[in-house]
C-alpha positions as CSV (number, residue, x, y, z in Angstrom):
1,M,0.0,0.0,0.0
2,Q,1.4,3.4,-1.0
3,L,0.5,6.7,0.5
4,P,-1.6,9.0,-1.6
5,I,0.4,11.7,-3.4
6,G,-1.4,14.4,-1.4
7,F,-0.2,12.9,1.9
8,C,3.4,13.8,1.1
9,G,2.8,16.4,-1.6
10,V,0.9,18.8,0.6
11,Q,3.5,18.5,3.4
12,V,6.4,19.0,1.1
13,V,4.9,22.1,-0.6
14,A,3.9,23.6,2.7
15,N,7.5,23.2,4.0
16,N,9.0,24.4,0.7
17,E,7.1,27.7,1.1
18,Q,9.2,28.3,4.2
19,S,12.4,26.9,2.8
20,R,15.1,28.9,1.2
21,G,15.5,27.0,-2.0
22,L,14.9,24.0,-4.2
23,E,17.5,21.9,-2.3
24,Q,15.3,21.8,0.8
25,F,12.3,20.8,-1.4
26,L,14.2,17.9,-2.9
27,K,15.5,16.8,0.5
28,L,11.9,16.8,1.9
29,K,10.6,15.0,-1.2
30,R,13.3,12.4,-1.0
31,A,12.7,11.9,2.7
32,C,9.0,11.5,2.0
33,N,9.6,8.9,-0.6
34,D,12.0,7.0,1.7
35,N,9.3,6.9,4.3
36,T,6.9,5.2,1.9
37,P,6.0,1.8,3.5
38,R,7.3,-1.2,1.6
39,T,6.1,-4.7,1.9
40,P,9.1,-6.9,2.8
41,P,9.7,-9.8,0.5
42,Q,8.3,-13.1,1.8
43,S,9.9,-16.4,0.7
């Protein structure tokens, strides 16, 4: 199950408005993507 785009998108945009550049936006976006729950492989 993946999080809806809005869940991370809204948070990232809101934080980016207070950030000082695109670097912060990319960092937040990457952190958001890294936090996406993944199903562990079952063998």
